[in-house]
C-alpha positions as CSV (number, residue, x, y, z in Angstrom):
1,M,-1.1,-7.5,3.1
2,N,1.7,-9.1,1.1
3,R,0.9,-7.0,-1.9
4,L,1.7,-3.8,-0.1
5,R,5.0,-5.1,1.1
6,D,5.8,-6.5,-2.4
7,L,5.0,-3.2,-4.1
8,R,7.1,-1.3,-1.5
9,E,10.1,-3.6,-1.9
10,D,9.8,-3.6,-5.7
11,A,10.1,0.2,-5.5
12,D,13.2,-0.1,-3.2
13,L,11.4,1.8,-0.4
14,N,11.2,1.2,3.3
15,Q,8.2,1.5,5.5
16,T,9.3,4.8,6.9
17,Q,9.4,6.4,3.4
18,V,5.9,5.2,2.5
19,A,4.6,6.2,5.9
20,K,6.0,9.7,5.4
21,F,4.3,10.0,2.0
22,L,1.0,9.1,3.7
23,G,1.7,11.5,6.6
24,M,1.6,8.8,9.3
25,S,4.0,6.8,11.5
26,Q,6.0,3.9,10.4
27,T,4.3,1.8,13.0
28,G,0.8,2.7,11.7
29,Y,1.8,1.9,8.2
30,S,3.3,-1.4,9.3
31,K,0.0,-2.5,10.7
32,Y,-1.5,-2.0,7.2
33,E,1.1,-4.3,5.7
34,T,0.6,-7.0,8.3
35,G,-3.2,-6.8,8.1
36,E,-3.5,-5.8,11.8
37,N,-5.4,-2.7,10.8
38,D,-7.8,-2.1,7.9
39,I,-6.7,0.5,5.4
40,P,-9.0,3.5,5.2
41,T,-10.4,4.3,1.7
42,Q,-8.4,7.6,1.4
43,V,-5.2,5.8,2.1
44,L,-6.0,3.1,-0.4
45,I,-6.6,5.8,-3.0
46,K,-3.2,7.4,-2.2
47,L,-1.4,4.1,-2.3
48,A,-3.0,3.0,-5.6
49,G,-1.8,6.3,-7.2
50,F,1.6,6.1,-5.6
51,Y,2.2,2.6,-7.0
52,N,0.3,3.2,-10.2
53,T,-2.0,0.2,-9.5
54,S,-5.7,-0.4,-8.8
55,I,-7.3,-0.6,-5.4
56,D,-8.6,-4.0,-6.5
57,Y,-5.0,-5.2,-6.9
58,L,-4.1,-3.8,-3.5
59,L,-7.0,-5.6,-1.9
60,G,-6.3,-8.9,-3.7
61,V,-9.6,-8.8,-5.7
62,S,-7.7,-8.7,-9.0
63,D,-4.4,-10.1,-10.1
64,R,-4.1,-7.3,-12.7
65,R,-1.3,-5.1,-11.3
66,H,-1.8,-2.1,-13.5
67,P,-5.2,-0.4,-14.1
68,L,-6.8,-0.5,-17.5
């Protein structure tokens, strides 16, 4: 998912840092960014909170980056 990568890069973070926050490996996280693996709901909730955005934005359903 390009949005995950864009949000991570905008925050000046690398995949290892985000993976550590999520309690997983960098390789596992990388598969979320590339779309190779679907992102579990609990991980989506954590990422939305981490980046202060909506799950809809992360999934590409909305172009509104910040929640209402």
